[in-house]
N, C-alpha and C positions, 0 to 999 in steps of 0.2 A: 502497627507495622504491618506491613501489606502480605502477601502469600509468595510475592511477589521476590517480594525480598533474599537474598540470597543469606549464612548463617558467617558469610566471610565480610559482608558489611553490616550485619551487626557487631560483630569482633569491632571493626577499624569505627563503626563509630563512636564504643563505648572507648575503644583505644584516644579517641580524640577529643572524648570526655573528658577522658580522664586527665588527658597535657593539660588539658584549659583551665581545670580543676590543682591539677595540683602547682602550673601554675601563677594563676590566683593567687592560691592559698601562700605559698611563695611570700610573694607583693605584696601577701597584704601582711607578715611573719617583716618581713625587709626592713618596711614603712615604719610597723609598730616600732620593733627596735633603734628604727632613725630619730622616731621621734622621738624615745624615751633618751638616747642619746643628748637630740637637745636639749629636756628637760633636767635631767642628771649634769651630765660633762657641759653646758653650755656650750652646746655645740650649735655653727650657725646653718646646717644643710634643710638643704631644702628638703622635706614629708608630705606628701596627703595629706588632706583632713579628713577628717572625721564622714562629710559625706564620701566622698573616694574610697576610704577606709567599709563603710557602706555594702559601695558597690561592686569593689574587692571581695563580698562575703558572698555578697548575692549572688555574682556568676560564679564561684568556686561551689557553693551551693545550688545550685539552679546546675550545673555540670553536673558534677557529681549525682542530683536524681535522672540528671539523663542516661549518666553512666550502667547504674542500676536498672533503668528501665532497657533499653536495647539486651543488659547481660541477660534480662527474666525474659526478652522475645525470643534470646538465644536457647534460653535454656527450658522454653514450653515449644521453643521449633525441634529440640531432638529429644523427648521424652524416653528414649530404645539407650539413650550415653549415660543420662542423670545416673550419679550416684544411691541415691535413696530412693 
């Protein structure tokens, strides 16, 4: 993060990263449940395979880390408003 970025840019970046992580993780869970239903109940629904599940979890993990880094940059930019 450069000094030219404002705190609102950090918060919006963190918000976008959290949304991407949440959507990606939700798609992973839904896909996992569909796969389980295919096995247990004999459904014939399409689900993404192992590679797709890996990429969804990878995107969720990276987006969560990016959100944490944005929040840390925001925290370091305002040391007087931190509670500790």
